[in-house]
N, C-alpha and C positions, 0 to 999 in steps of 0.2 A: 645252193652254193658253198654248203661246206663239206668236206669229208665224212663218211661216217665216223662218229667218236666213240668208242665203247663206252661203257659206266664206267669211273674206276677200280671195280672190283676185275673188270676185265680188262683193262687198259695196260698195255706191255709197254707205255712209252710215257718218260719223264721228263721234264726238260729242265733245265737249268737249278735247278737243286741240287747239286756234286755233293756240296760239304754236309748238306742235313742225311744224306744218304750215308755218306761215310761217318759222319757221328753217331747214327743210328749202330751201321758195322762194327761200330768199334767196340761200344758198347756192348754189343753181345758177345762180342768175340773175347774179350777182355774176362768178361762174368760179372761185367756189371751193371746189368742192363735192369733201369730201375723199374719198379712194377708198373707205373704207369707212368706217360707220355701224355703231354696235353701240345699237339701239331698246330702254332698260331700264325694267322698271317690272314691277310684281304681274299675273301670271296675271290675263287675261280683261278686260282692259282698254281692247285694240282697237290692241296694236301689231303684231302681222299686220295690220291692215286699214290701218293707216297704211302699213307696207313695201309694200304692193301696189298702195294708191292714190298712193305715189312712184312707183313703177317706170311705173305705166300713164302718169302725167302726164309722166316726162321721156320715156319711149318715145315717146310721144304729141309730142315736141317743145317740152314747156314752153309750153302753150299759156296764155294770159293771158286769166283769167276775168273773171267780172264782180265786182265788190267784194264780198267775204265766201265767196266761193265756195273759199279755196283751192287745192288740189289737185283738186278735184271735176273729172271728166272722165264726160261722159254715157254711160249707159250705154248707147245705140246708135252710141257711137263707134266706128268697127271695132279700134280699139287696144283699148280696154275689152272688147269680144268675146273679142278674141283670147287676152288674160290672163286671162279669166274658165275660156276653155277648157282653158287649159293649151297654147297650142299658138303662143304667139306666139316666132320663132324668136330673137330678143336677151332673153329671159327665160329664168334657170332657176332648180327650186325645188329645195334640197335639206332634207329633213326624215328623221324617221325612216320606214323602208322597211317593208315587211310581212313579217311573218316566217311564210314561206308553211306549216313544219310545224307550229307553235302557232295559224296559224291567226287572227292577229291583230299589229297594231302593234308593231314591235321598240320596247323600253324607251329605246335607245342609238343616235345615229348612228352607224354605220361607217365606217372608211376606204373601204370598196367603195360609200357613198354621196358619199362627195366627188370619187372618181377622176374624176366626166366632168367637173367643173368647171377643173381644166388643160386640157383638151381646146375644152373652150367660150370661154374668154378670151382663147384664144389667134386663135380669128376674127374674123376683120372686121364687125362689126355689119351684120346683112342689111339692114336699113335706115339706114344710114349716120348712128345715132345713137349709144345708147348700149347697152352690155352688161349687162343687169344681172342679180342674183344675189339671193335672199334665203336664207336658214339659218332657218329655221322653228323654233323651239326650242332654239336653236345651245348651251342650258345642255347637253342631252342629246350632245353630243357626246363620242366616248367621247379617250381622248388620242393616239391615233392617229389619228383623222379630225381631233381639235383641230392635231395635227403638221403632217398634211396641207396644212390650212390655212393655217396660216401661213409655211408656206412660200410659198404662191401669192401673200399679203399682203405679204412681204417686198421683191417685185419687181411690183407692181402693172401691169399692161397701161395704156395710153392708153383713155380712154372707158370705164372699166373701173367697175362701183358696187356695191359688196358691200353688204348690209343684214341685221345679225346682228338677227335678235330673242329677247330673252333675257329670261327672269324672274328669273333667278335667275346676275347677273355673275360673282359670287363661286366660281363653280363654273367658271369657265371660264379657261384658262391666263394668269397675268398677262403674257405676252408677247404674247398673243391681243390682249388687252383694251390694251394699250397702242398697238394699231397702229389702234388704231379712233378715233376720234371718238362720244361717248359724247352720247345722248339720251334724257335721262330723262323717263317718263312717269309722269304722278302718278294716281291713282284720282281718277274722277269727283265733284266735287261733288257734295252731295246733291239741291239743285234739278233740276241736269242726272241725276241720274238717276233721278229721280221721271219726268222725260219722257223719257225712254228706256225705261223698262217699262213706260211709259201707252202708247208705241207698240209695243212687244216682247210686254208681255203683255196687251193687248185684254182679256181675260177675265176676267184673273185680279180678287178682290175688292181694293179698294185697299191693305185691313189686309194684304192675302198679299203686294202686293207692295212695300210698306213693311219689312214682315219680311223678305225676301227683299234689299230694296236694305241694310238690316243686318247682315243674313248675309255679304252679298257684299263689304261694306267697300267702296263704289265702284267695283268690276268689275262693269260688265256681261253680260260672260260669261260669269262664275262665275254672276251671280244667274238666268241660263238654265237653266245647266247643274242646278242646286241645283231647279229647276224642275220640269224634265223627271228629277230622280233621285229625287223624293219627299224632297227636302230639309227642308221643311217639317216633314215627319213625324219624322225622323231628329234634325232639331234640337231636336225636343221633344225625344226621348229622353236628347240627351246634356243638357238640361236636367235632366232626373229622375235623369240618372246622378249630375252634379254635388251635384244637392240632396239626395243619398242621401250623400255622403260626411260625415264616415269611417266611416259604419253602413253601408255597403254590403254586406250577407251577399254568401255564396257561391251559395245558392239565387235572390236576387234577378237576380245578375250573370247566372247561367243563363237566365234568365227574357227580362229585355232584350236577350240577345245572338238569341234564339229570335224576337226581336219587329225587332232589327235587321234580320233578314235574311229578314223575313218578306214583304219586297218586291220588286216585280222586275228593281230598279237594284240594282247595287252597294252591298249596302247595308253593308258593312265598311270601304270606301273612303270613301263619303260620309261617315259616321259618325266612322270615325278624323281625316279631315280638318276635320270641325267641330269635336270634341272640341280638336284642335289648335289651333283657333281660339278659343276661349272660353280656353282657357289663356294664350295669347297675349295677349287682350284683359285677361283680369284682372293678367298679371303686369304688363304696360303699367302698369296705374291703378295698383297697388300702387305700382310703380317712382316713378311720379309724386307719390305720397302722396295717390291719391282712395279713396273709400269701395272697399272691398275685401268680394267675397262672403263670404257666412263659412265656406264649404268651403276657402278658401286656407288657413284658421289652420289648417287639420290638418295641415301641413307646413311644413319653411322653405321659401322662397322659390326657394333653389339646387335642392329636389329636384321640387319643378315644373317647373321649369327641366328638369330630366335628365329629366322623366316624357315633358315635347312631344317632347325627340329621340328617346327609345325609342319612342315610339308612332311618329315619322316613319322609325324604321329599322326596326321592324315593318312600315311598310305597305311598305318599299323589297323585304325579304326576302319578302313573301307575294306580289308582282306577281312577283319575279324567279325565286323558284323553284315558283310556283304552289301554296302551302303552302293547306291548309285555312284557310277565312274565317271558320266557324264557331271553328275552335280560336286565329284572330287574334281574334276579336274580341271571344272569353272571354279572351285574354292582355291584353288594352287593359283592359280592366274590371277584371281582378285589380289590374293596374299602378297603374290610377287609384285603387284603393280600399286599396292597399296590403296585400292579400291575398298568403298564399303559394302557389306555383303557380297553375297555369294549364290543367287538366284539365279535359277533360271528365266527365261522370257516366257 
C-alpha cells in the first residue's frame, strides 16, 4: 500500500518541521551550537529523520542552500551517500543492538552499545569538521548506558555534537536531560499530514488515508506502520470492544481475541497500542469537558487511567518475557471489561 520510505539516515524528505530546522541552522551558523541536543516529541513524527538531516548538513560544511531548503542536502552529495550507507567516518549511531540469541532487536540500549562512543569522540574529525553522534531511541537507554553517556557529556570534546532522539524524555535521567538543549517537535498539522500521506500512500483510498491520519495523531511514521500492520482492521476491533462495554462477555472476549491475532502482523501489540490511544483520547476529551463516549461512564476516570497504565505494563512484560500473545490479548480484553481473570478456555 505504501511507497518505499528510506530509513531516517537515508531519507531526503522532512515534512512540517521547518522551525526546528531553522533553530538548528541558526545555532550552527552563529557559533552557538550546544554540544548536546535532545530532539523530543511523539514517535513517528520525524525526529530521527531531522537528526540525520542535520548531521549530513553539518558534516557537509553547513552549505548555504536555496531559500526554503532548510537543512536539505542533495542525495547525490558524497556526504549524503556515506551517511546513508553508514560509512561516514565522523558519524556514529547508537541504538538498540540485535539479540543474536532471540533473533530480534533488544528492548534496551546497553552499556556495551555506548562503549564505542568514548573512543570515537576522542578522535580528531577525519574530514576536519565535526564528530556527530546520533542516539536513536534514547528513551531505551538502561541506567548503566545512561550513566556512561552522562560521563561523556560532562566533559564534551570540542567540535563534537550529540543528538539524542527521544519519544519519552521522562524516561531519561534528569541529569542527562539537564545537559542537553531540548528541541521539541510537534505532531504534524492535519493539512501537512494529508500531503504526506498522499505522497507516501498513493494507492490508499482517501477515506483510508483520513482514518490513518486520525489514528496516527499527526505522526506520519505511525500512519505508515498502521498501514503495514493491519491497523485499520485492528482499530475496528478496538471500536467494537469499547462499544460492547460494559457488557463484554467472556465468550465475546475470546472471539475478539481470535480476530485480533488472525492477521500476519503482531496483532496484540498494535491492538493494545490502539486501545490505549482510544482511552487517552477519551480521557483528554472528558478532562476538557467535552462529549465523552458512552462506555466511559462505566467506571470512574481514575479507573480508566489505571487501565491505560495496566495495558502498557502488560505490553512491556509480554515483550520482555516473551509471553503468549493470545493470553495477553485476553487479559487486555478482560481488564477492559473489568471481568475476573483472563484464562483461556
